[in-house]
DOFIDREN-828744 format. One record per residue (C-alpha): residue number from 0; residue in three letters; x, y, z. Coordinates in Angstrom, 3 decimals. Layout:
# DOFIDREN-828744
PAPA, n, res, xx, yy, zz
PAPA, NUM, ALA, X, Y, Z
...
This chain:
# DOFIDREN-828744
PAPA, n, res, xx, yy, zz
PAPA, 0, MET, -0.029, 0.060, 0.099
PAPA, 1, ASP, 1.319, 3.487, -1.082
PAPA, 2, ILE, 0.076, 6.390, 1.038
PAPA, 3, ALA, 1.023, 9.808, -0.109
PAPA, 4, VAL, 0.793, 12.522, 2.459
PAPA, 5, ILE, 0.523, 16.285, 0.691
PAPA, 6, GLY, 1.988, 18.662, 2.978
PAPA, 7, GLY, 4.668, 18.375, 5.340
PAPA, 8, GLY, 3.481, 20.508, 8.169
PAPA, 9, ALA, 2.137, 19.371, 11.592
PAPA, 10, ALA, -1.027, 17.608, 10.247
PAPA, 11, GLY, 1.080, 15.965, 7.483
PAPA, 12, LEU, 4.052, 14.924, 9.495
PAPA, 13, ILE, 2.040, 13.335, 12.264
PAPA, 14, SER, -0.502, 11.410, 9.808
PAPA, 15, ALA, 2.537, 9.971, 8.186
PAPA, 16, VAL, 3.720, 8.678, 11.740
PAPA, 17, PHE, 0.480, 7.306, 12.422
PAPA, 18, ALA, -0.122, 5.711, 9.068
PAPA, 19, LYS, 3.222, 3.810, 9.343
PAPA, 20, ARG, 2.775, 2.822, 13.054
PAPA, 21, GLU, -0.515, 1.462, 12.020
PAPA, 22, ASN, 0.712, -0.528, 8.766
PAPA, 23, GLU, 4.626, -1.011, 9.084
PAPA, 24, LYS, 4.327, -2.641, 5.561
PAPA, 25, ALA, 2.626, 0.606, 4.075
PAPA, 26, GLU, 5.031, 2.904, 1.762
PAPA, 27, VAL, 4.410, 6.478, 3.165
PAPA, 28, SER, 5.689, 9.556, 1.406
PAPA, 29, VAL, 5.388, 13.163, 2.607
PAPA, 30, TYR, 5.281, 15.530, -0.197
PAPA, 31, GLU, 6.308, 19.292, 0.598
PAPA, 32, ARG, 6.268, 22.075, -1.948
PAPA, 33, LEU, 9.215, 23.917, -0.050
PAPA, 34, ASP, 12.877, 22.686, 0.521
PAPA, 35, ARG, 12.060, 21.175, 3.845
PAPA, 36, VAL, 9.060, 20.194, 5.960
PAPA, 37, GLY, 7.820, 21.844, 9.062
PAPA, 38, LYS, 8.846, 25.162, 8.533
PAPA, 39, LYS, 5.520, 26.656, 9.896
PAPA, 40, ILE, 5.812, 24.516, 13.207
PAPA, 41, LEU, 9.215, 26.582, 13.970
PAPA, 42, ALA, 7.247, 29.770, 13.991
PAPA, 43, THR, 4.505, 28.675, 16.298
PAPA, 44, GLY, 4.211, 30.206, 19.822
PAPA, 45, ASN, 6.838, 32.932, 18.988
PAPA, 46, GLY, 9.405, 30.142, 18.106
PAPA, 47, ARG, 8.377, 28.010, 21.347
PAPA, 48, CYS, 5.622, 25.940, 19.964
PAPA, 49, ASN, 2.440, 26.082, 22.084
PAPA, 50, PHE, 1.724, 22.657, 20.864
PAPA, 51, CYS, -1.751, 22.036, 22.600
PAPA, 52, ASN, -3.912, 23.078, 25.568
PAPA, 53, VAL, -5.217, 21.031, 28.462
PAPA, 54, SER, -8.426, 23.664, 28.675
PAPA, 55, TYR, -9.891, 23.217, 25.417
PAPA, 56, THR, -13.471, 22.826, 24.590
PAPA, 57, VAL, -15.425, 22.854, 21.379
PAPA, 58, ASP, -16.337, 26.617, 21.781
PAPA, 59, ASN, -12.516, 27.232, 21.093
PAPA, 60, TYR, -13.216, 26.154, 17.630
PAPA, 61, HIS, -14.983, 27.678, 14.773
PAPA, 62, GLY, -16.469, 26.800, 11.408
PAPA, 63, GLU, -19.726, 25.702, 9.698
PAPA, 64, ASP, -19.570, 22.953, 12.163
PAPA, 65, PRO, -17.252, 23.072, 15.084
PAPA, 66, SER, -18.491, 19.940, 16.622
PAPA, 67, PHE, -16.706, 18.167, 13.613
PAPA, 68, VAL, -13.451, 18.067, 15.871
PAPA, 69, LEU, -14.949, 16.079, 18.685
PAPA, 70, PRO, -14.398, 12.556, 17.370
PAPA, 71, ALA, -10.651, 13.515, 16.681
PAPA, 72, LEU, -9.980, 15.154, 19.922
PAPA, 73, SER, -11.695, 12.724, 22.167
PAPA, 74, GLN, -9.360, 9.978, 20.578
PAPA, 75, PHE, -6.071, 12.333, 20.562
PAPA, 76, GLY, -6.689, 15.091, 23.037
PAPA, 77, PRO, -4.256, 17.064, 25.280
PAPA, 78, ASP, -3.334, 13.804, 27.237
PAPA, 79, GLU, -2.690, 11.846, 24.177
PAPA, 80, ILE, -0.695, 14.706, 22.432
PAPA, 81, MET, 1.526, 15.004, 25.440
PAPA, 82, GLY, 1.996, 11.422, 25.993
PAPA, 83, PHE, 2.728, 11.044, 22.084
PAPA, 84, PHE, 5.508, 13.838, 22.377
PAPA, 85, LYS, 6.965, 12.586, 25.905
PAPA, 86, GLU, 7.559, 9.135, 24.083
PAPA, 87, LEU, 9.783, 10.960, 21.567
PAPA, 88, GLY, 11.692, 13.063, 24.357
PAPA, 89, ILE, 9.451, 16.135, 25.063
PAPA, 90, TYR, 8.980, 17.139, 28.417
PAPA, 91, PRO, 5.703, 19.354, 28.210
PAPA, 92, VAL, 5.267, 22.196, 30.736
PAPA, 93, VAL, 1.686, 23.560, 31.236
PAPA, 94, GLU, 1.571, 27.508, 31.700
PAPA, 95, GLU, -1.058, 29.841, 32.152
PAPA, 96, GLY, -4.244, 29.309, 30.405
PAPA, 97, GLY, -3.678, 25.671, 29.902
PAPA, 98, LYS, -1.013, 26.390, 27.041
PAPA, 99, VAL, 1.454, 23.641, 26.772
PAPA, 100, PHE, 5.204, 24.035, 25.671
PAPA, 101, PRO, 8.178, 21.859, 25.294
PAPA, 102, ARG, 10.473, 22.533, 28.297
PAPA, 103, SER, 13.203, 23.459, 26.007
PAPA, 104, GLY, 11.322, 26.342, 25.014
PAPA, 105, GLN, 12.338, 25.372, 21.197
PAPA, 106, ALA, 9.736, 24.961, 18.471
PAPA, 107, SER, 12.528, 23.145, 16.671
PAPA, 108, SER, 12.517, 20.501, 19.276
PAPA, 109, ILE, 8.906, 19.309, 18.314
PAPA, 110, LEU, 9.696, 19.249, 14.600
PAPA, 111, ASP, 12.887, 17.452, 15.261
PAPA, 112, CYS, 11.490, 14.598, 16.906
PAPA, 113, LEU, 8.925, 14.341, 14.404
PAPA, 114, ARG, 11.165, 14.159, 11.565
PAPA, 115, GLU, 13.503, 11.838, 13.690
PAPA, 116, GLU, 10.369, 9.373, 14.333
PAPA, 117, CYS, 9.539, 9.717, 10.267
PAPA, 118, ARG, 13.074, 8.444, 9.662
PAPA, 119, ARG, 12.916, 5.682, 12.163
PAPA, 120, LEU, 9.680, 4.461, 10.799
PAPA, 121, GLY, 10.832, 4.619, 7.111
PAPA, 122, VAL, 8.677, 7.532, 6.096
PAPA, 123, LEU, 9.945, 9.146, 2.913
PAPA, 124, GLU, 10.382, 13.002, 2.694
PAPA, 125, ILE, 10.067, 14.445, -0.888
PAPA, 126, CYS, 10.733, 18.080, -0.812
PAPA, 127, ASN, 10.284, 20.600, -3.558
PAPA, 128, PHE, 7.195, 18.863, -5.014
PAPA, 129, ASP, 4.351, 21.260, -5.152
PAPA, 130, VAL, 1.386, 19.102, -5.879
PAPA, 131, ALA, -1.041, 20.907, -7.936
PAPA, 132, LYS, -3.410, 18.331, -9.313
PAPA, 133, ILE, -4.803, 14.900, -7.720
PAPA, 134, THR, -6.541, 12.462, -10.272
PAPA, 135, PRO, -8.424, 9.422, -9.325
PAPA, 136, GLN, -7.118, 6.544, -11.399
PAPA, 137, ASP, -7.006, 2.865, -11.343
PAPA, 138, GLY, -8.417, 2.754, -7.924
PAPA, 139, GLY, -5.589, 4.799, -6.720
PAPA, 140, PHE, -4.606, 8.585, -7.347
PAPA, 141, VAL, -1.909, 10.262, -9.498
PAPA, 142, LEU, -0.493, 13.351, -8.156
PAPA, 143, GLU, 1.087, 15.889, -10.656
PAPA, 144, THR, 2.888, 19.186, -10.090
PAPA, 145, GLN, 2.763, 22.164, -12.597
PAPA, 146, ASP, 5.929, 21.067, -14.262
PAPA, 147, GLY, 4.788, 17.719, -14.924
PAPA, 148, LYS, 6.312, 15.437, -12.323
PAPA, 149, LYS, 3.754, 12.637, -11.529
PAPA, 150, ALA, 3.417, 10.140, -8.704
PAPA, 151, ARG, 1.026, 7.333, -7.952
PAPA, 152, CYS, -0.697, 6.177, -4.699
PAPA, 153, ASP, -3.175, 3.960, -3.159
PAPA, 154, LYS, -4.309, 6.461, -0.739
PAPA, 155, VAL, -3.853, 10.198, -0.205
PAPA, 156, ILE, -3.967, 12.689, 2.662
PAPA, 157, ILE, -4.533, 16.196, 1.804
PAPA, 158, ALA, -2.727, 18.091, 4.673
PAPA, 159, CYS, -1.735, 21.326, 2.738
PAPA, 160, GLY, -2.822, 23.761, 5.344
PAPA, 161, GLY, -4.703, 26.780, 4.431
PAPA, 162, LYS, -3.339, 30.303, 3.034
PAPA, 163, ALA, -1.795, 31.635, 6.255
PAPA, 164, THR, 2.008, 32.714, 6.063
PAPA, 165, PRO, 2.609, 31.368, 2.619
PAPA, 166, SER, 6.264, 31.909, 2.986
PAPA, 167, LEU, 6.175, 29.003, 5.497
PAPA, 168, GLY, 4.441, 26.458, 3.310
PAPA, 169, SER, 0.535, 26.922, 3.127
PAPA, 170, ASN, -0.429, 28.762, 0.240
PAPA, 171, GLY, -3.688, 27.729, -0.423
PAPA, 172, GLY, -2.993, 24.745, -3.001
PAPA, 173, GLY, -4.908, 22.382, -0.972
PAPA, 174, TYR, -8.169, 24.423, -1.680
PAPA, 175, TYR, -7.409, 24.485, -5.619
PAPA, 176, ILE, -6.586, 20.499, -5.547
PAPA, 177, LEU, -10.003, 19.668, -3.814
PAPA, 178, SER, -11.978, 22.357, -5.367
PAPA, 179, ALA, -11.055, 20.742, -8.838
PAPA, 180, LEU, -12.276, 17.487, -7.576
PAPA, 181, GLY, -15.824, 18.835, -6.693
PAPA, 182, TYR, -15.480, 19.756, -3.035
PAPA, 183, LYS, -16.941, 23.134, -2.055
PAPA, 184, ILE, -15.012, 25.816, -0.210
PAPA, 185, THR, -16.156, 28.361, 2.089
PAPA, 186, LYS, -15.123, 32.040, 2.149
PAPA, 187, LEU, -11.554, 32.435, 3.364
PAPA, 188, TYR, -10.298, 34.864, 5.561
PAPA, 189, PRO, -7.039, 35.739, 7.559
PAPA, 190, ALA, -7.101, 34.814, 11.102
PAPA, 191, LEU, -4.953, 35.443, 14.268
PAPA, 192, VAL, -3.502, 38.316, 12.794
PAPA, 193, GLN, -2.823, 41.969, 13.566
PAPA, 194, ILE, -5.551, 44.352, 12.979
PAPA, 195, LYS, -5.081, 47.682, 11.121
PAPA, 196, THR, -6.626, 50.700, 12.890
PAPA, 197, ASP, -6.560, 54.495, 12.341
PAPA, 198, PRO, -2.648, 55.172, 13.663
PAPA, 199, THR, -3.700, 58.220, 15.149
PAPA, 200, TYR, -3.377, 57.077, 18.714
PAPA, 201, VAL, -1.873, 53.884, 18.292
PAPA, 202, LYS, 1.334, 55.088, 16.622
PAPA, 203, ALA, 2.234, 57.002, 20.007
PAPA, 204, MET, 2.050, 53.884, 22.070
PAPA, 205, ASN, 3.810, 51.504, 19.476
PAPA, 206, GLY, 5.530, 48.504, 21.193
PAPA, 207, ILE, 3.568, 48.779, 24.625
PAPA, 208, LYS, 1.506, 45.774, 26.027
PAPA, 209, VAL, -1.351, 46.299, 28.230
PAPA, 210, ASN, -3.949, 43.854, 29.831
PAPA, 211, VAL, -7.285, 44.981, 28.629
PAPA, 212, THR, -10.894, 43.603, 28.020
PAPA, 213, ALA, -11.239, 43.987, 24.291
PAPA, 214, ARG, -14.615, 43.921, 22.518
PAPA, 215, ALA, -15.256, 43.777, 18.807
PAPA, 216, ILE, -18.353, 45.897, 18.132
PAPA, 217, CYS, -20.376, 46.106, 14.831
PAPA, 218, ASN, -23.082, 48.556, 14.629
PAPA, 219, ASN, -23.221, 48.749, 18.259
PAPA, 220, GLU, -23.601, 45.066, 18.789
PAPA, 221, ILE, -20.941, 43.296, 20.734
PAPA, 222, LEU, -19.690, 40.529, 18.462
PAPA, 223, ASP, -17.091, 39.064, 20.908
PAPA, 224, VAL, -15.286, 39.780, 24.057
PAPA, 225, GLN, -11.310, 38.723, 24.954
PAPA, 226, LYS, -9.487, 39.457, 27.759
PAPA, 227, GLY, -5.740, 39.531, 28.156
PAPA, 228, GLU, -2.791, 41.054, 26.507
PAPA, 229, LEU, -2.818, 43.627, 23.898
PAPA, 230, LEU, 0.146, 45.077, 21.928
PAPA, 231, PHE, 0.142, 48.558, 20.163
PAPA, 232, THR, 1.865, 48.730, 16.916
PAPA, 233, LEU, 2.604, 51.550, 14.404
PAPA, 234, ASN, -0.632, 51.101, 12.488
PAPA, 235, GLY, -3.130, 49.047, 14.714
PAPA, 236, MET, -2.965, 46.271, 17.544
PAPA, 237, SER, -1.552, 42.918, 18.056
PAPA, 238, GLY, -1.370, 40.348, 20.863
PAPA, 239, PRO, -3.485, 37.165, 21.927
PAPA, 240, THR, -7.047, 39.179, 22.376
PAPA, 241, ILE, -6.607, 40.820, 18.980
PAPA, 242, PHE, -5.681, 37.595, 17.382
PAPA, 243, ASN, -8.899, 36.062, 18.581
PAPA, 244, LEU, -10.835, 39.231, 17.845
PAPA, 245, SER, -9.472, 39.396, 14.142
PAPA, 246, ARG, -11.794, 36.830, 13.013
PAPA, 247, HIS, -14.321, 39.753, 12.817
PAPA, 248, ALA, -12.176, 42.044, 11.037
PAPA, 249, SER, -13.960, 41.551, 7.544
PAPA, 250, LYS, -17.000, 43.108, 8.913
PAPA, 251, GLU, -17.986, 46.757, 7.830
PAPA, 252, ASN, -17.991, 49.326, 10.504
PAPA, 253, LEU, -16.161, 47.288, 13.116
PAPA, 254, VAL, -14.538, 48.784, 16.176
PAPA, 255, ILE, -12.212, 47.337, 18.631
PAPA, 256, SER, -13.225, 48.707, 22.434
PAPA, 257, ILE, -10.636, 48.570, 24.941
PAPA, 258, ASP, -11.261, 48.601, 28.814
PAPA, 259, LEU, -8.037, 49.745, 30.450
PAPA, 260, ALA, -9.395, 49.357, 33.840
PAPA, 261, ASP, -11.782, 46.323, 33.700
PAPA, 262, GLU, -11.334, 45.634, 37.516
PAPA, 263, PHE, -13.288, 48.841, 38.062
PAPA, 264, SER, -16.719, 49.884, 37.399
PAPA, 265, GLN, -17.104, 53.361, 35.595
PAPA, 266, ASP, -18.766, 54.682, 38.919
PAPA, 267, GLU, -15.771, 53.198, 40.715
PAPA, 268, LEU, -13.259, 54.638, 38.469
PAPA, 269, ILE, -14.733, 58.057, 38.265
PAPA, 270, SER, -14.326, 57.872, 42.303
PAPA, 271, TYR, -10.907, 56.808, 41.908
PAPA, 272, LEU, -9.724, 59.516, 39.473
PAPA, 273, ILE, -11.368, 62.125, 41.759
PAPA, 274, TYR, -9.317, 60.590, 44.620
PAPA, 275, ARG, -6.108, 61.007, 42.588
PAPA, 276, LYS, -6.994, 64.495, 41.962
PAPA, 277, GLU, -7.268, 65.175, 45.754
PAPA, 278, LEU, -4.061, 62.912, 46.359
PAPA, 279, LEU, -1.748, 64.690, 43.607
PAPA, 280, PRO, -3.048, 68.253, 43.298
PAPA, 281, TYR, 0.711, 69.441, 42.959
PAPA, 282, LYS, 1.318, 67.251, 39.849
PAPA, 283, LYS, 0.957, 68.221, 36.264
PAPA, 284, LEU, -1.388, 66.401, 34.247
PAPA, 285, ASP, 1.277, 64.674, 32.433
PAPA, 286, GLY, 1.968, 62.680, 35.692
PAPA, 287, TYR, -1.607, 62.376, 36.453
PAPA, 288, LEU, -2.146, 58.732, 35.529
PAPA, 289, ALA, 1.658, 57.632, 35.970
PAPA, 290, GLY, 1.732, 54.439, 38.105
PAPA, 291, PHE, -1.928, 53.605, 37.167
PAPA, 292, LEU, -1.215, 53.347, 33.472
PAPA, 293, HIS, 1.775, 53.110, 31.207
PAPA, 294, LYS, 3.177, 56.643, 31.056
PAPA, 295, LYS, 2.838, 56.762, 27.299
PAPA, 296, VAL, -0.640, 55.355, 27.267
PAPA, 297, GLY, -1.718, 57.724, 30.033
PAPA, 298, HIS, -0.344, 60.583, 28.035
PAPA, 299, THR, -2.093, 59.391, 24.765
PAPA, 300, LEU, -5.559, 58.736, 26.761
PAPA, 301, LEU, -5.173, 62.582, 28.098
PAPA, 302, LYS, -4.803, 63.545, 24.496
PAPA, 303, ALA, -7.541, 61.553, 22.930
PAPA, 304, ALA, -10.101, 62.898, 25.887
PAPA, 305, GLY, -9.244, 66.427, 24.983
PAPA, 306, VAL, -7.555, 66.867, 28.670
PAPA, 307, LEU, -4.740, 69.169, 27.827
PAPA, 308, PRO, -2.197, 70.748, 27.973
PAPA, 309, TYR, -0.087, 68.374, 29.794
PAPA, 310, ASP, 1.780, 70.940, 31.793
PAPA, 311, ARG, -1.614, 72.020, 33.662
PAPA, 312, MET, -1.765, 71.234, 37.288
PAPA, 313, VAL, -3.965, 68.020, 38.493
PAPA, 314, SER, -5.902, 70.450, 40.556
PAPA, 315, THR, -7.364, 72.246, 37.682
PAPA, 316, LEU, -8.969, 69.153, 36.208
PAPA, 317, SER, -12.774, 69.657, 36.261
PAPA, 318, GLY, -15.519, 66.885, 37.071
PAPA, 319, GLU, -16.581, 66.710, 33.340
PAPA, 320, GLU, -13.112, 65.952, 32.312
PAPA, 321, ILE, -12.640, 63.385, 34.904
PAPA, 322, MET, -15.889, 61.819, 33.603
PAPA, 323, ARG, -14.449, 61.878, 30.099
PAPA, 324, LEU, -11.250, 60.239, 31.149
PAPA, 325, ALA, -13.161, 57.442, 32.831
PAPA, 326, ARG, -15.548, 56.921, 29.905
PAPA, 327, LEU, -12.620, 56.553, 27.465
PAPA, 328, MET, -10.583, 54.471, 29.654
PAPA, 329, LYS, -13.551, 52.103, 30.036
PAPA, 330, ASP, -14.609, 52.191, 26.316
PAPA, 331, TRP, -11.573, 53.582, 23.867
PAPA, 332, ARG, -12.813, 52.698, 20.900
PAPA, 333, PHE, -10.636, 52.282, 17.267
PAPA, 334, LYS, -12.107, 51.878, 14.049
PAPA, 335, VAL, -10.843, 48.787, 12.216
PAPA, 336, LEU, -9.324, 49.022, 8.789
PAPA, 337, GLY, -8.527, 45.692, 7.963
PAPA, 338, THR, -5.700, 43.263, 8.811
PAPA, 339, MET, -2.228, 42.588, 8.090
PAPA, 340, GLY, -3.389, 39.959, 5.553
PAPA, 341, PHE, -2.643, 36.193, 4.809
PAPA, 342, GLN, 1.133, 36.775, 4.720
PAPA, 343, ASN, 1.050, 37.684, 8.509
PAPA, 344, ALA, -1.806, 35.427, 9.705
PAPA, 345, GLN, -1.338, 32.373, 11.705
PAPA, 346, VAL, -4.331, 30.567, 10.408
PAPA, 347, THR, -7.159, 30.605, 7.813
PAPA, 348, ILE, -10.945, 31.051, 8.749
PAPA, 349, GLY, -13.070, 28.541, 6.201
PAPA, 350, GLY, -11.666, 25.818, 4.124
PAPA, 351, VAL, -13.016, 22.722, 2.386
PAPA, 352, LYS, -16.781, 22.044, 3.763
PAPA, 353, THR, -16.732, 19.127, 6.498
PAPA, 354, LYS, -19.924, 17.875, 5.511
PAPA, 355, ASP, -18.308, 16.017, 2.446
PAPA, 356, PHE, -15.576, 14.268, 5.054
PAPA, 357, ASP, -16.229, 11.559, 7.760
PAPA, 358, LYS, -15.366, 12.806, 11.088
PAPA, 359, TYR, -14.567, 9.644, 12.461
PAPA, 360, THR, -12.035, 8.622, 10.026
PAPA, 361, MET, -11.288, 11.959, 8.063
PAPA, 362, GLU, -12.173, 10.088, 4.965
PAPA, 363, SER, -14.010, 11.738, 1.706
PAPA, 364, LYS, -17.347, 10.714, 1.301
PAPA, 365, LYS, -17.141, 11.415, -2.308
PAPA, 366, HIS, -13.763, 9.745, -3.023
PAPA, 367, LYS, -12.554, 6.476, -1.193
PAPA, 368, GLY, -9.046, 6.538, -0.269
PAPA, 369, LEU, -8.721, 10.305, 0.179
PAPA, 370, TYR, -8.424, 11.785, 3.425
PAPA, 371, ALA, -8.103, 15.616, 4.602
PAPA, 372, CYS, -7.008, 16.904, 7.859
PAPA, 373, GLY, -5.898, 20.140, 9.561
PAPA, 374, GLU, -6.560, 23.737, 8.343
PAPA, 375, VAL, -7.312, 22.587, 4.906
PAPA, 376, LEU, -10.746, 21.776, 6.326
PAPA, 377, ASP, -13.080, 24.475, 7.611
PAPA, 378, ILE, -12.133, 24.487, 11.128
PAPA, 379, ASP, -9.820, 26.960, 12.893
PAPA, 380, GLY, -9.113, 27.543, 16.592
PAPA, 381, ASP, -8.464, 30.254, 18.942
PAPA, 382, CYS, -5.095, 31.567, 19.734
PAPA, 383, GLY, -3.533, 29.395, 22.602
PAPA, 384, GLY, -2.358, 25.951, 21.122
PAPA, 385, TYR, -5.930, 25.016, 19.741
PAPA, 386, ASN, -4.989, 25.023, 15.822
PAPA, 387, LEU, -2.005, 22.860, 16.491
PAPA, 388, MET, -4.327, 20.394, 18.599
PAPA, 389, TRP, -6.490, 19.887, 15.723
PAPA, 390, ALA, -3.503, 19.324, 13.147
PAPA, 391, TRP, -2.296, 16.711, 15.382
PAPA, 392, ALA, -5.763, 15.033, 16.340
PAPA, 393, SER, -6.994, 15.117, 12.750
PAPA, 394, GLY, -3.654, 14.097, 11.295
PAPA, 395, ALA, -3.360, 11.359, 13.493
PAPA, 396, LEU, -6.904, 9.923, 12.793
PAPA, 397, ALA, -6.507, 10.229, 8.994
PAPA, 398, GLY, -2.966, 8.488, 9.100
PAPA, 399, LYS, -4.478, 5.559, 10.936
PAPA, 400, ASN, -7.326, 5.104, 8.865
PAPA, 401, ALA, -5.742, 5.280, 5.703
PAPA, 402, ALA, -3.153, 2.722, 6.717
PAPA, 403, LYS, -6.213, 0.454, 7.412
PAPA, 404, GLY, -7.227, -2.168, 4.758
PAPA, 405, GLN, -5.741, -3.553, 1.476
PAPA, 406, ASP, -4.389, -1.981, -1.633
PAPA, 407, ARG, -6.701, -0.503, -3.815
PAPA, 408, VAL, -7.177, -2.638, -7.012
C-alpha cells in the first residue's frame, strides 16, 4: 500500500507517523512544496511551539460545524498529544491558560522529534514537490505538479494547510486541488492576525503591552469579548486578545473597544480618579495617570480625551474632564481598517466544507481512499495552541485510518 501525504506541516507529519505505525508494510511518503518540511511549526508560539492546550472545549473552535472536531479530539486530546510527544523525548510544561510548551522552549524540538520518528519508521520525505493536481485513477490516485512531475499512490491524505503565512508553506494549494475534485470551499479570511486601525493614537503607543478587556463591536452590537494582553503597533494592534478578535475584521463598521481598567466599574473609576486629583494636586497633568497606566498610554489617553495641555496642574481638572477620562478608559474605540493579511496570519478562517468528510475517519464521502486533515478543512481554533491540537488530532486520525485495509485494486 502506497500512502501519499500532501503537505509536510504538523498535520502531514503526524499523519505519516500514525499511518506507518498502523501499517508498517505501507509505503508512506510526505510531499512538501518547499525545500524542507515543518517550517511553520518553527514559527509557532513565538518560536516556542504552544503545541496543545489542556483547557480546550468545542467553543475554542470555529467553522460551519465546530463539533466536527470532537471525535478526533476525544481520541487524541491533550493527554494523548502530550503522551505522544513525551515518548519522543519532549518534556511538556503547562503554562497560564492551559497552554503547553516543550520545556526546551524551542519549537525546533517538536519538529526534530517528528522528523526523527518519520526517519525511524521509514517515512520518505520528498521536498520541492508542489502538488497542483490529484486525479483518481485505477483505484488509486495520481499526483501531478505544475511542471509535469507525477507520482502514484493507493491512498492520499491532503494536509496542505490553509493560506496563512505562505512563505512557511501553506499557500492555499489544497483548496485548488480539492475544488477541482468537486469539493466546496467556504469564504476564506486571515485569522490570528494583527488588526489595522487609524494610526492617530496607536502610533504613539507602539510597542507597549497592556492587559485589557477588548470587544469587537459592529453597529453597536458586541460580537466577541476577549480578556488578556494587547500590543499596540505602528498602525494598529496585536497580541492574543486581538488575534482572537481578528476573525471579525472583515465586517464593515467594526470597532475594537478596549477597557484599560476592567477591575473597576465606571462609577468606581470616576471615584478613584477624583481621589487621585485630591491626592496629587501638585503634579502636572502629564504625571496624573503615572503609576496607574503606562506613562505613554496615559499621555495618549489624556490627548484622546481632550484633557490638555500636559503642563496644567492636576488640581485644575474639572469633574467633566474626569468623567471623559473614565468613559474613554472603559470604552476606548478604534475603527478597524482591516488586517495585516494572509502573509502575516497564523491561520485561515474557512476551508473545505467538513460535511463532505467522515469526522470519525477523516475520509472523503466522495472519494474512497482520500483523506483531509488540519487547516485545509473548515475548522480553525482560537489563539492558545488549539490549531496545532486540531492538526495533531485530525492528522493522527487520518493517518491511522488511511493505513487500514488492503491496497486499492
